[in-house]
C-alpha positions as CSV (number, residue, x, y, z in Angstrom):
1,M,141.3,179.8,37.3
2,E,143.7,182.8,37.5
3,E,140.8,184.9,38.9
4,A,139.9,182.3,41.4
5,T,143.4,181.5,42.7
6,G,145.3,184.7,41.9
7,Y,148.0,182.8,40.3
8,K,149.2,182.9,36.7
9,V,148.0,179.8,34.9
10,V,149.7,178.4,31.7
11,T,148.2,175.4,29.8
12,S,150.4,173.2,27.9
13,I,149.8,169.9,26.2
14,P,152.9,167.6,25.9
15,D,153.3,165.2,23.0
16,D,153.2,162.1,25.3
17,Y,153.2,160.9,28.7
18,A,157.0,160.7,28.7
19,G,157.2,164.5,28.0
20,L,154.7,165.2,30.9
21,I,156.7,162.9,33.2
22,R,160.0,164.9,32.3
23,A,158.3,168.2,32.6
24,M,157.0,167.3,36.0
25,K,160.2,165.9,37.2
26,N,162.0,169.2,35.9
27,K,159.4,171.2,37.9
28,D,158.2,172.8,34.6
29,V,154.7,171.5,35.3
30,D,152.7,171.4,38.6
31,I,149.6,169.3,37.6
32,G,149.2,166.7,35.0
33,C,146.6,164.0,34.1
34,F,147.9,160.4,33.9
35,G,146.4,157.1,33.0
36,A,147.1,154.2,35.2
37,F,150.2,153.0,33.5
38,S,151.8,156.5,33.0
39,Y,151.1,157.3,36.8
40,I,153.0,154.2,37.8
41,A,155.9,155.2,35.3
42,A,155.9,158.7,36.9
43,K,155.6,157.6,40.5
44,S,158.7,155.4,39.9
45,E,160.6,158.7,39.1
46,M,159.3,161.2,41.7
47,E,157.0,161.7,44.6
48,L,153.4,162.2,43.4
49,E,150.2,163.1,45.3
50,P,147.0,162.5,43.4
51,L,144.5,165.2,43.6
52,V,141.6,163.3,41.8
53,I,141.1,159.7,41.2
54,Q,138.3,157.9,39.4
55,Y,136.1,156.0,41.8
56,R,132.9,154.1,40.7
57,K,130.2,153.2,43.4
58,S,129.6,149.8,42.1
59,S,133.2,148.7,41.7
60,G,135.4,151.1,43.6
61,I,138.9,152.0,42.2
62,T,139.7,149.6,39.4
63,Y,141.8,149.4,36.3
64,R,140.9,147.4,33.2
65,S,142.9,146.4,30.2
66,L,142.7,144.2,27.1
67,I,145.2,141.9,25.7
68,V,144.7,141.4,22.0
69,T,146.5,138.8,19.8
70,R,146.0,137.9,16.2
71,Q,143.6,135.2,15.4
72,D,146.4,132.8,14.2
73,S,148.4,133.5,17.3
74,P,149.3,130.5,19.5
75,I,148.6,132.7,22.5
76,H,145.0,131.8,23.9
77,S,145.2,132.7,27.6
78,I,147.2,134.5,30.1
79,G,149.6,132.4,32.0
80,W,153.3,131.6,32.2
81,D,155.1,128.3,32.4
82,W,158.1,129.2,34.5
83,H,159.6,125.7,34.1
């Protein structure tokens, strides 16, 4: 990448997304790779401009997650009773 751009490139791997967010906020890092939740957390702290996003022809831009509970848990569905 240095040859192609003419810029010095240093690669670092933070311990966690919080460390990456801090480094980007402090301008110690210029480019980072975030998952959906960590991107939202980072975006709440600073201006970000995505360079690459995942897009699937069949479904477009989506995010999937799982909620797992113990078998003996009283939680069987997602829903809230606000009363």
